[in-house]
mmCIF entry with sequence, helices, sheets and N, C-alpha, C, O atoms, coordinates in Angstrom:
data_MODEL
# 
_entry.id   MODEL 
# 
_entity.id                         1 
_entity.type                       polymer 
_entity.pdbx_number_of_molecules   1 
# 
_entity_poly.entity_id                      1 
_entity_poly.type                           'polypeptide(L)' 
_entity_poly.nstd_linkage                   no 
_entity_poly.nstd_monomer                   no 
_entity_poly.pdbx_seq_one_letter_code       
;(UNK)(UNK)(UNK)(UNK)(UNK)(UNK)(UNK)(UNK)(UNK)(UNK)(UNK)(UNK)(UNK)(UNK)(UNK)(UNK)
(UNK)(UNK)(UNK)(UNK)(UNK)(UNK)(UNK)(UNK)(UNK)(UNK)(UNK)(UNK)(UNK)(UNK)(UNK)(UNK)
(UNK)(UNK)(UNK)(UNK)(UNK)(UNK)(UNK)(UNK)(UNK)(UNK)(UNK)(UNK)(UNK)(UNK)(UNK)(UNK)
(UNK)(UNK)(UNK)(UNK)(UNK)
;
_entity_poly.pdbx_seq_one_letter_code_can   XXXXXXXXXXXXXXXXXXXXXXXXXXXXXXXXXXXXXXXXXXXXXXXXXXXXX 
_entity_poly.pdbx_strand_id                 A 
# 
loop_
_entity_poly_seq.entity_id 
_entity_poly_seq.num 
_entity_poly_seq.mon_id 
_entity_poly_seq.hetero 
1 1  UNK n 
1 2  UNK n 
1 3  UNK n 
1 4  UNK n 
1 5  UNK n 
1 6  UNK n 
1 7  UNK n 
1 8  UNK n 
1 9  UNK n 
1 10 UNK n 
1 11 UNK n 
1 12 UNK n 
1 13 UNK n 
1 14 UNK n 
1 15 UNK n 
1 16 UNK n 
1 17 UNK n 
1 18 UNK n 
1 19 UNK n 
1 20 UNK n 
1 21 UNK n 
1 22 UNK n 
1 23 UNK n 
1 24 UNK n 
1 25 UNK n 
1 26 UNK n 
1 27 UNK n 
1 28 UNK n 
1 29 UNK n 
1 30 UNK n 
1 31 UNK n 
1 32 UNK n 
1 33 UNK n 
1 34 UNK n 
1 35 UNK n 
1 36 UNK n 
1 37 UNK n 
1 38 UNK n 
1 39 UNK n 
1 40 UNK n 
1 41 UNK n 
1 42 UNK n 
1 43 UNK n 
1 44 UNK n 
1 45 UNK n 
1 46 UNK n 
1 47 UNK n 
1 48 UNK n 
1 49 UNK n 
1 50 UNK n 
1 51 UNK n 
1 52 UNK n 
1 53 UNK n 
# 
_struct_asym.id          A 
_struct_asym.entity_id   1 
# 
loop_
_struct_conf.conf_type_id 
_struct_conf.id 
_struct_conf.pdbx_PDB_helix_id 
_struct_conf.beg_label_comp_id 
_struct_conf.beg_label_asym_id 
_struct_conf.beg_label_seq_id 
_struct_conf.pdbx_beg_PDB_ins_code 
_struct_conf.end_label_comp_id 
_struct_conf.end_label_asym_id 
_struct_conf.end_label_seq_id 
_struct_conf.pdbx_end_PDB_ins_code 
_struct_conf.beg_auth_comp_id 
_struct_conf.beg_auth_asym_id 
_struct_conf.beg_auth_seq_id 
_struct_conf.end_auth_comp_id 
_struct_conf.end_auth_asym_id 
_struct_conf.end_auth_seq_id 
_struct_conf.pdbx_PDB_helix_class 
_struct_conf.details 
_struct_conf.pdbx_PDB_helix_length 
HELX_P HELX_P1 AA1 UNK A 13 ? UNK A 20 ? UNK A 13 UNK A 20 1 ? 8  
HELX_P HELX_P2 AA2 UNK A 30 ? UNK A 49 ? UNK A 30 UNK A 49 1 ? 20 
# 
_struct_conf_type.id          HELX_P 
_struct_conf_type.criteria    ? 
_struct_conf_type.reference   ? 
# 
loop_
_atom_site.group_PDB 
_atom_site.id 
_atom_site.type_symbol 
_atom_site.label_atom_id 
_atom_site.label_alt_id 
_atom_site.label_comp_id 
_atom_site.label_asym_id 
_atom_site.label_entity_id 
_atom_site.label_seq_id 
_atom_site.pdbx_PDB_ins_code 
_atom_site.Cartn_x 
_atom_site.Cartn_y 
_atom_site.Cartn_z 
_atom_site.occupancy 
_atom_site.B_iso_or_equiv 
_atom_site.pdbx_formal_charge 
_atom_site.auth_seq_id 
_atom_site.auth_comp_id 
_atom_site.auth_asym_id 
_atom_site.auth_atom_id 
_atom_site.pdbx_PDB_model_num 
ATOM 1   N N  . UNK A 1 1  ? -29.604 17.472 -50.712 1.00 0.00 ? 1  UNK A N  1 
ATOM 2   C CA . UNK A 1 1  ? -29.167 16.823 -49.514 1.00 0.00 ? 1  UNK A CA 1 
ATOM 3   C C  . UNK A 1 1  ? -29.231 17.837 -48.370 1.00 0.00 ? 1  UNK A C  1 
ATOM 4   O O  . UNK A 1 1  ? -28.743 18.961 -48.482 1.00 0.00 ? 1  UNK A O  1 
ATOM 5   N N  . UNK A 1 2  ? -29.845 17.406 -47.273 1.00 0.00 ? 2  UNK A N  1 
ATOM 6   C CA . UNK A 1 2  ? -29.981 18.280 -46.118 1.00 0.00 ? 2  UNK A CA 1 
ATOM 7   C C  . UNK A 1 2  ? -29.029 17.838 -45.015 1.00 0.00 ? 2  UNK A C  1 
ATOM 8   O O  . UNK A 1 2  ? -28.856 16.645 -44.763 1.00 0.00 ? 2  UNK A O  1 
ATOM 9   N N  . UNK A 1 3  ? -28.418 18.819 -44.363 1.00 0.00 ? 3  UNK A N  1 
ATOM 10  C CA . UNK A 1 3  ? -27.575 18.558 -43.204 1.00 0.00 ? 3  UNK A CA 1 
ATOM 11  C C  . UNK A 1 3  ? -28.270 19.124 -41.979 1.00 0.00 ? 3  UNK A C  1 
ATOM 12  O O  . UNK A 1 3  ? -28.685 20.282 -41.968 1.00 0.00 ? 3  UNK A O  1 
ATOM 13  N N  . UNK A 1 4  ? -28.390 18.328 -40.982 1.00 0.00 ? 4  UNK A N  1 
ATOM 14  C CA . UNK A 1 4  ? -28.940 18.837 -39.728 1.00 0.00 ? 4  UNK A CA 1 
ATOM 15  C C  . UNK A 1 4  ? -27.806 18.882 -38.703 1.00 0.00 ? 4  UNK A C  1 
ATOM 16  O O  . UNK A 1 4  ? -27.099 17.899 -38.483 1.00 0.00 ? 4  UNK A O  1 
ATOM 17  N N  . UNK A 1 5  ? -27.661 20.041 -38.093 1.00 0.00 ? 5  UNK A N  1 
ATOM 18  C CA . UNK A 1 5  ? -26.624 20.221 -37.085 1.00 0.00 ? 5  UNK A CA 1 
ATOM 19  C C  . UNK A 1 5  ? -27.284 20.151 -35.721 1.00 0.00 ? 5  UNK A C  1 
ATOM 20  O O  . UNK A 1 5  ? -28.160 20.950 -35.390 1.00 0.00 ? 5  UNK A O  1 
ATOM 21  N N  . UNK A 1 6  ? -26.849 19.189 -34.948 1.00 0.00 ? 6  UNK A N  1 
ATOM 22  C CA . UNK A 1 6  ? -27.389 19.030 -33.607 1.00 0.00 ? 6  UNK A CA 1 
ATOM 23  C C  . UNK A 1 6  ? -26.423 19.707 -32.648 1.00 0.00 ? 6  UNK A C  1 
ATOM 24  O O  . UNK A 1 6  ? -25.248 19.348 -32.572 1.00 0.00 ? 6  UNK A O  1 
ATOM 25  N N  . UNK A 1 7  ? -26.931 20.687 -31.922 1.00 0.00 ? 7  UNK A N  1 
ATOM 26  C CA . UNK A 1 7  ? -26.085 21.413 -30.975 1.00 0.00 ? 7  UNK A CA 1 
ATOM 27  C C  . UNK A 1 7  ? -25.780 20.505 -29.788 1.00 0.00 ? 7  UNK A C  1 
ATOM 28  O O  . UNK A 1 7  ? -26.674 19.830 -29.276 1.00 0.00 ? 7  UNK A O  1 
ATOM 29  N N  . UNK A 1 8  ? -24.515 20.485 -29.345 1.00 0.00 ? 8  UNK A N  1 
ATOM 30  C CA . UNK A 1 8  ? -24.196 19.657 -28.189 1.00 0.00 ? 8  UNK A CA 1 
ATOM 31  C C  . UNK A 1 8  ? -24.828 20.214 -26.919 1.00 0.00 ? 8  UNK A C  1 
ATOM 32  O O  . UNK A 1 8  ? -25.180 21.391 -26.839 1.00 0.00 ? 8  UNK A O  1 
ATOM 33  N N  . UNK A 1 9  ? -24.960 19.351 -25.950 1.00 0.00 ? 9  UNK A N  1 
ATOM 34  C CA . UNK A 1 9  ? -25.526 19.742 -24.671 1.00 0.00 ? 9  UNK A CA 1 
ATOM 35  C C  . UNK A 1 9  ? -24.615 20.800 -24.037 1.00 0.00 ? 9  UNK A C  1 
ATOM 36  O O  . UNK A 1 9  ? -23.394 20.644 -24.072 1.00 0.00 ? 9  UNK A O  1 
ATOM 37  N N  . UNK A 1 10 ? -25.168 21.864 -23.462 1.00 0.00 ? 10 UNK A N  1 
ATOM 38  C CA . UNK A 1 10 ? -24.313 22.898 -22.868 1.00 0.00 ? 10 UNK A CA 1 
ATOM 39  C C  . UNK A 1 10 ? -23.501 22.340 -21.707 1.00 0.00 ? 10 UNK A C  1 
ATOM 40  O O  . UNK A 1 10 ? -23.975 21.488 -20.956 1.00 0.00 ? 10 UNK A O  1 
ATOM 41  N N  . UNK A 1 11 ? -22.277 22.828 -21.571 1.00 0.00 ? 11 UNK A N  1 
ATOM 42  C CA . UNK A 1 11 ? -21.379 22.344 -20.526 1.00 0.00 ? 11 UNK A CA 1 
ATOM 43  C C  . UNK A 1 11 ? -21.694 23.035 -19.206 1.00 0.00 ? 11 UNK A C  1 
ATOM 44  O O  . UNK A 1 11 ? -22.168 24.170 -19.176 1.00 0.00 ? 11 UNK A O  1 
ATOM 45  N N  . UNK A 1 12 ? -21.426 22.339 -18.138 1.00 0.00 ? 12 UNK A N  1 
ATOM 46  C CA . UNK A 1 12 ? -21.661 22.853 -16.803 1.00 0.00 ? 12 UNK A CA 1 
ATOM 47  C C  . UNK A 1 12 ? -20.533 23.830 -16.453 1.00 0.00 ? 12 UNK A C  1 
ATOM 48  O O  . UNK A 1 12 ? -19.382 23.401 -16.369 1.00 0.00 ? 12 UNK A O  1 
ATOM 49  N N  . UNK A 1 13 ? -20.809 25.111 -16.248 1.00 0.00 ? 13 UNK A N  1 
ATOM 50  C CA . UNK A 1 13 ? -19.732 26.069 -15.955 1.00 0.00 ? 13 UNK A CA 1 
ATOM 51  C C  . UNK A 1 13 ? -19.078 25.838 -14.593 1.00 0.00 ? 13 UNK A C  1 
ATOM 52  O O  . UNK A 1 13 ? -17.936 26.251 -14.391 1.00 0.00 ? 13 UNK A O  1 
ATOM 53  N N  . UNK A 1 14 ? -19.764 25.197 -13.665 1.00 0.00 ? 14 UNK A N  1 
ATOM 54  C CA . UNK A 1 14 ? -19.187 24.938 -12.352 1.00 0.00 ? 14 UNK A CA 1 
ATOM 55  C C  . UNK A 1 14 ? -18.077 23.899 -12.418 1.00 0.00 ? 14 UNK A C  1 
ATOM 56  O O  . UNK A 1 14 ? -17.126 23.961 -11.640 1.00 0.00 ? 14 UNK A O  1 
ATOM 57  N N  . UNK A 1 15 ? -18.185 22.952 -13.331 1.00 0.00 ? 15 UNK A N  1 
ATOM 58  C CA . UNK A 1 15 ? -17.166 21.914 -13.459 1.00 0.00 ? 15 UNK A CA 1 
ATOM 59  C C  . UNK A 1 15 ? -15.869 22.510 -13.972 1.00 0.00 ? 15 UNK A C  1 
ATOM 60  O O  . UNK A 1 15 ? -14.792 22.157 -13.491 1.00 0.00 ? 15 UNK A O  1 
ATOM 61  N N  . UNK A 1 16 ? -15.956 23.411 -14.945 1.00 0.00 ? 16 UNK A N  1 
ATOM 62  C CA . UNK A 1 16 ? -14.753 24.038 -15.486 1.00 0.00 ? 16 UNK A CA 1 
ATOM 63  C C  . UNK A 1 16 ? -14.037 24.834 -14.405 1.00 0.00 ? 16 UNK A C  1 
ATOM 64  O O  . UNK A 1 16 ? -12.807 24.820 -14.351 1.00 0.00 ? 16 UNK A O  1 
ATOM 65  N N  . UNK A 1 17 ? -14.766 25.521 -13.551 1.00 0.00 ? 17 UNK A N  1 
ATOM 66  C CA . UNK A 1 17 ? -14.156 26.292 -12.465 1.00 0.00 ? 17 UNK A CA 1 
ATOM 67  C C  . UNK A 1 17 ? -13.483 25.361 -11.462 1.00 0.00 ? 17 UNK A C  1 
ATOM 68  O O  . UNK A 1 17 ? -12.401 25.672 -10.964 1.00 0.00 ? 17 UNK A O  1 
ATOM 69  N N  . UNK A 1 18 ? -14.095 24.246 -11.165 1.00 0.00 ? 18 UNK A N  1 
ATOM 70  C CA . UNK A 1 18 ? -13.512 23.303 -10.210 1.00 0.00 ? 18 UNK A CA 1 
ATOM 71  C C  . UNK A 1 18 ? -12.242 22.676 -10.758 1.00 0.00 ? 18 UNK A C  1 
ATOM 72  O O  . UNK A 1 18 ? -11.312 22.410 -9.996  1.00 0.00 ? 18 UNK A O  1 
ATOM 73  N N  . UNK A 1 19 ? -12.182 22.438 -12.045 1.00 0.00 ? 19 UNK A N  1 
ATOM 74  C CA . UNK A 1 19 ? -10.989 21.849 -12.647 1.00 0.00 ? 19 UNK A CA 1 
ATOM 75  C C  . UNK A 1 19 ? -9.825  22.829 -12.635 1.00 0.00 ? 19 UNK A C  1 
ATOM 76  O O  . UNK A 1 19 ? -8.669  22.413 -12.546 1.00 0.00 ? 19 UNK A O  1 
ATOM 77  N N  . UNK A 1 20 ? -10.109 24.112 -12.724 1.00 0.00 ? 20 UNK A N  1 
ATOM 78  C CA . UNK A 1 20 ? -9.034  25.112 -12.701 1.00 0.00 ? 20 UNK A CA 1 
ATOM 79  C C  . UNK A 1 20 ? -8.431  25.274 -11.316 1.00 0.00 ? 20 UNK A C  1 
ATOM 80  O O  . UNK A 1 20 ? -7.241  25.563 -11.187 1.00 0.00 ? 20 UNK A O  1 
ATOM 81  N N  . UNK A 1 21 ? -9.239  25.091 -10.277 1.00 0.00 ? 21 UNK A N  1 
ATOM 82  C CA . UNK A 1 21 ? -8.732  25.181 -8.913  1.00 0.00 ? 21 UNK A CA 1 
ATOM 83  C C  . UNK A 1 21 ? -7.999  23.897 -8.556  1.00 0.00 ? 21 UNK A C  1 
ATOM 84  O O  . UNK A 1 21 ? -8.163  22.869 -9.214  1.00 0.00 ? 21 UNK A O  1 
ATOM 85  N N  . UNK A 1 22 ? -7.202  23.968 -7.522  1.00 0.00 ? 22 UNK A N  1 
ATOM 86  C CA . UNK A 1 22 ? -6.544  22.765 -7.019  1.00 0.00 ? 22 UNK A CA 1 
ATOM 87  C C  . UNK A 1 22 ? -7.486  22.082 -6.035  1.00 0.00 ? 22 UNK A C  1 
ATOM 88  O O  . UNK A 1 22 ? -7.285  22.146 -4.822  1.00 0.00 ? 22 UNK A O  1 
ATOM 89  N N  . UNK A 1 23 ? -8.497  21.442 -6.557  1.00 0.00 ? 23 UNK A N  1 
ATOM 90  C CA . UNK A 1 23 ? -9.473  20.770 -5.706  1.00 0.00 ? 23 UNK A CA 1 
ATOM 91  C C  . UNK A 1 23 ? -8.975  19.364 -5.416  1.00 0.00 ? 23 UNK A C  1 
ATOM 92  O O  . UNK A 1 23 ? -8.412  18.707 -6.291  1.00 0.00 ? 23 UNK A O  1 
ATOM 93  N N  . UNK A 1 24 ? -9.178  18.909 -4.205  1.00 0.00 ? 24 UNK A N  1 
ATOM 94  C CA . UNK A 1 24 ? -8.769  17.556 -3.872  1.00 0.00 ? 24 UNK A CA 1 
ATOM 95  C C  . UNK A 1 24 ? -8.787  17.326 -2.375  1.00 0.00 ? 24 UNK A C  1 
ATOM 96  O O  . UNK A 1 24 ? -9.276  18.156 -1.608  1.00 0.00 ? 24 UNK A O  1 
ATOM 97  N N  . UNK A 1 25 ? -8.257  16.204 -1.977  1.00 0.00 ? 25 UNK A N  1 
ATOM 98  C CA . UNK A 1 25 ? -8.234  15.841 -0.565  1.00 0.00 ? 25 UNK A CA 1 
ATOM 99  C C  . UNK A 1 25 ? -7.272  16.748 0.186   1.00 0.00 ? 25 UNK A C  1 
ATOM 100 O O  . UNK A 1 25 ? -6.255  17.180 -0.357  1.00 0.00 ? 25 UNK A O  1 
ATOM 101 N N  . UNK A 1 26 ? -7.600  17.029 1.428   1.00 0.00 ? 26 UNK A N  1 
ATOM 102 C CA . UNK A 1 26 ? -6.768  17.902 2.249   1.00 0.00 ? 26 UNK A CA 1 
ATOM 103 C C  . UNK A 1 26 ? -5.941  17.079 3.225   1.00 0.00 ? 26 UNK A C  1 
ATOM 104 O O  . UNK A 1 26 ? -5.826  17.427 4.401   1.00 0.00 ? 26 UNK A O  1 
ATOM 105 N N  . UNK A 1 27 ? -5.382  16.017 2.747   1.00 0.00 ? 27 UNK A N  1 
ATOM 106 C CA . UNK A 1 27 ? -4.512  15.179 3.566   1.00 0.00 ? 27 UNK A CA 1 
ATOM 107 C C  . UNK A 1 27 ? -3.498  14.513 2.661   1.00 0.00 ? 27 UNK A C  1 
ATOM 108 O O  . UNK A 1 27 ? -3.639  14.513 1.438   1.00 0.00 ? 27 UNK A O  1 
ATOM 109 N N  . UNK A 1 28 ? -2.478  13.949 3.274   1.00 0.00 ? 28 UNK A N  1 
ATOM 110 C CA . UNK A 1 28 ? -1.427  13.298 2.502   1.00 0.00 ? 28 UNK A CA 1 
ATOM 111 C C  . UNK A 1 28 ? -1.944  11.974 1.946   1.00 0.00 ? 28 UNK A C  1 
ATOM 112 O O  . UNK A 1 28 ? -2.832  11.341 2.517   1.00 0.00 ? 28 UNK A O  1 
ATOM 113 N N  . UNK A 1 29 ? -1.370  11.582 0.830   1.00 0.00 ? 29 UNK A N  1 
ATOM 114 C CA . UNK A 1 29 ? -1.732  10.297 0.255   1.00 0.00 ? 29 UNK A CA 1 
ATOM 115 C C  . UNK A 1 29 ? -1.092  9.185  1.085   1.00 0.00 ? 29 UNK A C  1 
ATOM 116 O O  . UNK A 1 29 ? -0.255  9.453  1.948   1.00 0.00 ? 29 UNK A O  1 
ATOM 117 N N  . UNK A 1 30 ? -1.478  7.960  0.829   1.00 0.00 ? 30 UNK A N  1 
ATOM 118 C CA . UNK A 1 30 ? -0.932  6.833  1.589   1.00 0.00 ? 30 UNK A CA 1 
ATOM 119 C C  . UNK A 1 30 ? 0.571   6.716  1.359   1.00 0.00 ? 30 UNK A C  1 
ATOM 120 O O  . UNK A 1 30 ? 1.317   6.428  2.296   1.00 0.00 ? 30 UNK A O  1 
ATOM 121 N N  . UNK A 1 31 ? 1.022   6.932  0.140   1.00 0.00 ? 31 UNK A N  1 
ATOM 122 C CA . UNK A 1 31 ? 2.458   6.839  -0.127  1.00 0.00 ? 31 UNK A CA 1 
ATOM 123 C C  . UNK A 1 31 ? 3.202   7.969  0.573   1.00 0.00 ? 31 UNK A C  1 
ATOM 124 O O  . UNK A 1 31 ? 4.315   7.768  1.060   1.00 0.00 ? 31 UNK A O  1 
ATOM 125 N N  . UNK A 1 32 ? 2.605   9.148  0.629   1.00 0.00 ? 32 UNK A N  1 
ATOM 126 C CA . UNK A 1 32 ? 3.223   10.263 1.333   1.00 0.00 ? 32 UNK A CA 1 
ATOM 127 C C  . UNK A 1 32 ? 3.330   9.999  2.821   1.00 0.00 ? 32 UNK A C  1 
ATOM 128 O O  . UNK A 1 32 ? 4.320   10.369 3.453   1.00 0.00 ? 32 UNK A O  1 
ATOM 129 N N  . UNK A 1 33 ? 2.317   9.364  3.381   1.00 0.00 ? 33 UNK A N  1 
ATOM 130 C CA . UNK A 1 33 ? 2.351   9.022  4.803   1.00 0.00 ? 33 UNK A CA 1 
ATOM 131 C C  . UNK A 1 33 ? 3.430   7.987  5.082   1.00 0.00 ? 33 UNK A C  1 
ATOM 132 O O  . UNK A 1 33 ? 4.127   8.075  6.094   1.00 0.00 ? 33 UNK A O  1 
ATOM 133 N N  . UNK A 1 34 ? 3.576   7.001  4.190   1.00 0.00 ? 34 UNK A N  1 
ATOM 134 C CA . UNK A 1 34 ? 4.624   5.991  4.369   1.00 0.00 ? 34 UNK A CA 1 
ATOM 135 C C  . UNK A 1 34 ? 6.002   6.623  4.297   1.00 0.00 ? 34 UNK A C  1 
ATOM 136 O O  . UNK A 1 34 ? 6.877   6.306  5.103   1.00 0.00 ? 34 UNK A O  1 
ATOM 137 N N  . UNK A 1 35 ? 6.201   7.519  3.332   1.00 0.00 ? 35 UNK A N  1 
ATOM 138 C CA . UNK A 1 35 ? 7.498   8.185  3.199   1.00 0.00 ? 35 UNK A CA 1 
ATOM 139 C C  . UNK A 1 35 ? 7.801   9.027  4.429   1.00 0.00 ? 35 UNK A C  1 
ATOM 140 O O  . UNK A 1 35 ? 8.933   9.033  4.912   1.00 0.00 ? 35 UNK A O  1 
ATOM 141 N N  . UNK A 1 36 ? 6.811   9.729  4.935   1.00 0.00 ? 36 UNK A N  1 
ATOM 142 C CA . UNK A 1 36 ? 7.000   10.562 6.126   1.00 0.00 ? 36 UNK A CA 1 
ATOM 143 C C  . UNK A 1 36 ? 7.351   9.690  7.330   1.00 0.00 ? 36 UNK A C  1 
ATOM 144 O O  . UNK A 1 36 ? 8.221   10.054 8.122   1.00 0.00 ? 36 UNK A O  1 
ATOM 145 N N  . UNK A 1 37 ? 6.674   8.528  7.477   1.00 0.00 ? 37 UNK A N  1 
ATOM 146 C CA . UNK A 1 37 ? 6.955   7.624  8.596   1.00 0.00 ? 37 UNK A CA 1 
ATOM 147 C C  . UNK A 1 37 ? 8.368   7.047  8.488   1.00 0.00 ? 37 UNK A C  1 
ATOM 148 O O  . UNK A 1 37 ? 9.079   6.948  9.488   1.00 0.00 ? 37 UNK A O  1 
ATOM 149 N N  . UNK A 1 38 ? 8.769   6.669  7.282   1.00 0.00 ? 38 UNK A N  1 
ATOM 150 C CA . UNK A 1 38 ? 10.110  6.113  7.089   1.00 0.00 ? 38 UNK A CA 1 
ATOM 151 C C  . UNK A 1 38 ? 11.172  7.162  7.395   1.00 0.00 ? 38 UNK A C  1 
ATOM 152 O O  . UNK A 1 38 ? 12.201  6.845  7.991   1.00 0.00 ? 38 UNK A O  1 
ATOM 153 N N  . UNK A 1 39 ? 10.934  8.386  6.999   1.00 0.00 ? 39 UNK A N  1 
ATOM 154 C CA . UNK A 1 39 ? 11.884  9.463  7.258   1.00 0.00 ? 39 UNK A CA 1 
ATOM 155 C C  . UNK A 1 39 ? 12.000  9.734  8.756   1.00 0.00 ? 39 UNK A C  1 
ATOM 156 O O  . UNK A 1 39 ? 13.107  9.913  9.264   1.00 0.00 ? 39 UNK A O  1 
ATOM 157 N N  . UNK A 1 40 ? 10.884  9.767  9.464   1.00 0.00 ? 40 UNK A N  1 
ATOM 158 C CA . UNK A 1 40 ? 10.946  10.027 10.902  1.00 0.00 ? 40 UNK A CA 1 
ATOM 159 C C  . UNK A 1 40 ? 11.631  8.874  11.628  1.00 0.00 ? 40 UNK A C  1 
ATOM 160 O O  . UNK A 1 40 ? 12.370  9.107  12.584  1.00 0.00 ? 40 UNK A O  1 
ATOM 161 N N  . UNK A 1 41 ? 11.400  7.635  11.195  1.00 0.00 ? 41 UNK A N  1 
ATOM 162 C CA . UNK A 1 41 ? 12.079  6.492  11.796  1.00 0.00 ? 41 UNK A CA 1 
ATOM 163 C C  . UNK A 1 41 ? 13.579  6.580  11.555  1.00 0.00 ? 41 UNK A C  1 
ATOM 164 O O  . UNK A 1 41 ? 14.369  6.345  12.469  1.00 0.00 ? 41 UNK A O  1 
ATOM 165 N N  . UNK A 1 42 ? 13.973  6.913  10.348  1.00 0.00 ? 42 UNK A N  1 
ATOM 166 C CA . UNK A 1 42 ? 15.385  7.055  10.019  1.00 0.00 ? 42 UNK A CA 1 
ATOM 167 C C  . UNK A 1 42 ? 16.034  8.143  10.879  1.00 0.00 ? 42 UNK A C  1 
ATOM 168 O O  . UNK A 1 42 ? 17.165  7.978  11.337  1.00 0.00 ? 42 UNK A O  1 
ATOM 169 N N  . UNK A 1 43 ? 15.333  9.236  11.094  1.00 0.00 ? 43 UNK A N  1 
ATOM 170 C CA . UNK A 1 43 ? 15.858  10.320 11.923  1.00 0.00 ? 43 UNK A CA 1 
ATOM 171 C C  . UNK A 1 43 ? 15.999  9.882  13.378  1.00 0.00 ? 43 UNK A C  1 
ATOM 172 O O  . UNK A 1 43 ? 16.985  10.214 14.035  1.00 0.00 ? 43 UNK A O  1 
ATOM 173 N N  . UNK A 1 44 ? 15.009  9.133  13.883  1.00 0.00 ? 44 UNK A N  1 
ATOM 174 C CA . UNK A 1 44 ? 15.090  8.644  15.264  1.00 0.00 ? 44 UNK A CA 1 
ATOM 175 C C  . UNK A 1 44 ? 16.273  7.706  15.442  1.00 0.00 ? 44 UNK A C  1 
ATOM 176 O O  . UNK A 1 44 ? 17.008  7.804  16.425  1.00 0.00 ? 44 UNK A O  1 
ATOM 177 N N  . UNK A 1 45 ? 16.456  6.798  14.495  1.00 0.00 ? 45 UNK A N  1 
ATOM 178 C CA . UNK A 1 45 ? 17.575  5.861  14.587  1.00 0.00 ? 45 UNK A CA 1 
ATOM 179 C C  . UNK A 1 45 ? 18.906  6.599  14.498  1.00 0.00 ? 45 UNK A C  1 
ATOM 180 O O  . UNK A 1 45 ? 19.850  6.252  15.207  1.00 0.00 ? 45 UNK A O  1 
ATOM 181 N N  . UNK A 1 46 ? 18.994  7.582  13.662  1.00 0.00 ? 46 UNK A N  1 
ATOM 182 C CA . UNK A 1 46 ? 20.210  8.381  13.527  1.00 0.00 ? 46 UNK A CA 1 
ATOM 183 C C  . UNK A 1 46 ? 20.483  9.122  14.838  1.00 0.00 ? 46 UNK A C  1 
ATOM 184 O O  . UNK A 1 46 ? 21.634  9.237  15.257  1.00 0.00 ? 46 UNK A O  1 
ATOM 185 N N  . UNK A 1 47 ? 19.450  9.614  15.473  1.00 0.00 ? 47 UNK A N  1 
ATOM 186 C CA . UNK A 1 47 ? 19.609  10.346 16.726  1.00 0.00 ? 47 UNK A CA 1 
ATOM 187 C C  . UNK A 1 47 ? 20.072  9.404  17.847  1.00 0.00 ? 47 UNK A C  1 
ATOM 188 O O  . UNK A 1 47 ? 20.854  9.811  18.706  1.00 0.00 ? 47 UNK A O  1 
ATOM 189 N N  . UNK A 1 48 ? 19.597  8.149  17.847  1.00 0.00 ? 48 UNK A N  1 
ATOM 190 C CA . UNK A 1 48 ? 20.025  7.180  18.852  1.00 0.00 ? 48 UNK A CA 1 
ATOM 191 C C  . UNK A 1 48 ? 21.483  6.796  18.673  1.00 0.00 ? 48 UNK A C  1 
ATOM 192 O O  . UNK A 1 48 ? 22.198  6.587  19.653  1.00 0.00 ? 48 UNK A O  1 
ATOM 193 N N  . UNK A 1 49 ? 21.929  6.702  17.424  1.00 0.00 ? 49 UNK A N  1 
ATOM 194 C CA . UNK A 1 49 ? 23.320  6.356  17.171  1.00 0.00 ? 49 UNK A CA 1 
ATOM 195 C C  . UNK A 1 49 ? 24.265  7.468  17.580  1.00 0.00 ? 49 UNK A C  1 
ATOM 196 O O  . UNK A 1 49 ? 25.330  7.217  18.145  1.00 0.00 ? 49 UNK A O  1 
ATOM 197 N N  . UNK A 1 50 ? 23.870  8.692  17.293  1.00 0.00 ? 50 UNK A N  1 
ATOM 198 C CA . UNK A 1 50 ? 24.709  9.860  17.565  1.00 0.00 ? 50 UNK A CA 1 
ATOM 199 C C  . UNK A 1 50 ? 23.934  10.866 18.406  1.00 0.00 ? 50 UNK A C  1 
ATOM 200 O O  . UNK A 1 50 ? 23.480  11.884 17.884  1.00 0.00 ? 50 UNK A O  1 
ATOM 201 N N  . UNK A 1 51 ? 23.776  10.599 19.690  1.00 0.00 ? 51 UNK A N  1 
ATOM 202 C CA . UNK A 1 51 ? 23.017  11.562 20.508  1.00 0.00 ? 51 UNK A CA 1 
ATOM 203 C C  . UNK A 1 51 ? 23.791  12.865 20.685  1.00 0.00 ? 51 UNK A C  1 
ATOM 204 O O  . UNK A 1 51 ? 25.015  12.868 20.820  1.00 0.00 ? 51 UNK A O  1 
ATOM 205 N N  . UNK A 1 52 ? 23.070  13.937 20.681  1.00 0.00 ? 52 UNK A N  1 
ATOM 206 C CA . UNK A 1 52 ? 23.701  15.239 20.877  1.00 0.00 ? 52 UNK A CA 1 
ATOM 207 C C  . UNK A 1 52 ? 23.919  15.462 22.355  1.00 0.00 ? 52 UNK A C  1 
ATOM 208 O O  . UNK A 1 52 ? 23.087  15.076 23.175  1.00 0.00 ? 52 UNK A O  1 
ATOM 209 N N  . UNK A 1 53 ? 25.039  16.086 22.702  1.00 0.00 ? 53 UNK A N  1 
ATOM 210 C CA . UNK A 1 53 ? 25.332  16.328 24.123  1.00 0.00 ? 53 UNK A CA 1 
ATOM 211 C C  . UNK A 1 53 ? 24.934  17.706 24.535  1.00 0.00 ? 53 UNK A C  1 
ATOM 212 O O  . UNK A 1 53 ? 25.108  18.077 25.696  1.00 0.00 ? 53 UNK A O  1 
# 
């Protein structure tokens, strides 16, 4: 009985390097933008209720 070993296709070394880095979009996600907007609105409303003298 003969066994033939087929070598897998070599992996791309550039992909492994990209996965190790924090690669991604350089902006906030949509949920992050919504949270930031809600927080700023809450702060504005709080400032209107209690204005600093």
